[in-house]
C-alpha positions in Angstrom: 0.0 0.0 0.0 1.2 3.5 -0.8 0.8 6.2 1.9 0.8 9.9 1.4 3.2 12.2 3.4 0.3 13.2 5.7 -0.6 9.5 6.4 3.1 8.7 7.1 3.3 11.7 9.5 0.1 10.5 11.2 1.5 7.0 11.7 4.9 8.4 13.0 3.1 10.8 15.4 0.9 8.0 16.7 4.0 5.8 17.1 5.8 8.5 19.1 2.9 8.8 21.5 2.7 5.0 21.9 6.1 4.8 23.5 6.7 1.5 21.7 9.7 0.4 19.6 9.1 1.2 15.9 9.4 -2.4 14.8 6.8 -3.6 17.3 4.5 -0.7 16.5 4.6 -1.4 12.8 3.8 -5.1 13.2 0.9 -4.3 15.6 -0.6 -1.9 13.1 -0.2 -4.0 10.0 2.6 -1.9 8.6 5.8 -3.4 7.0 8.4 -2.9 9.8 11.3 -2.2 7.5 9.2 0.4 5.6 8.0 2.0 8.8 11.5 2.2 10.3 12.6 3.9 7.0 9.9 6.5 7.4 11.0 7.2 10.9 14.7 7.6 9.8 13.7 9.9 7.0 11.5 12.0 9.3 14.2 12.4 11.9 17.2 12.9 9.6 18.2 16.6 9.5 17.9 18.2 6.1 21.3 18.9 4.6 22.2 22.4 3.7 23.1 25.8 5.1 22.4 26.5 8.8 22.1 30.2 9.5 22.4 31.4 13.1 21.4 35.0 13.8 22.4 36.7 17.0 19.7 37.2 19.6 18.1 40.6 19.5 20.1 43.0 21.7 23.2 40.8 21.9 26.0 41.5 19.6 29.1 39.2 19.2 32.1 40.6 21.0 35.5 40.9 19.3 35.1 39.6 15.8 34.8 36.3 14.1 36.4 32.9 14.0 37.2 31.6 10.5 37.0 27.8 9.7 38.3 26.7 6.4 38.1 23.3 4.7 39.0 23.2 1.1 37.0 25.9 -0.6 34.5 26.1 2.2 34.9 29.1 4.5 32.8 29.6 7.6 32.8 32.8 9.7 31.5 32.2 13.2 30.9 35.3 15.4 32.8 35.2 18.7 30.4 35.2 21.6 27.9 32.6 20.4 26.1 30.6 23.0 26.9 26.9 23.2 23.5 26.0 21.7 24.2 28.2 18.7 27.6 26.8 18.2 26.2 23.2 18.5 23.7 24.0 15.8 26.5 25.2 13.5 28.6 22.2 14.1 25.7 19.8 13.5 25.0 21.6 10.2 28.6 21.1 9.2 28.5 17.4 10.2 25.5 16.9 7.9 26.9 19.0 5.0 30.3 17.4 5.0 
């Protein structure tokens, strides 16, 4: 059976609320476990691409920028980012590279 994006999202949301393992949930609901696990992985996988972090209103980075280079890729990171903002940048790099 072919499911729409909306139906897949409905199944995944219901599974998350169930607290069950994806494989068991799929079997209990008549879904093919391998297919359902694939939906879950696709749903939770971060989209590749550019991650933009903007400073919080009223807070300006202090003292310049940090430059990270890898090949032709150059990344300028404002000094003074919070650890959460820096984590987001690094996660975006992990996905992109």
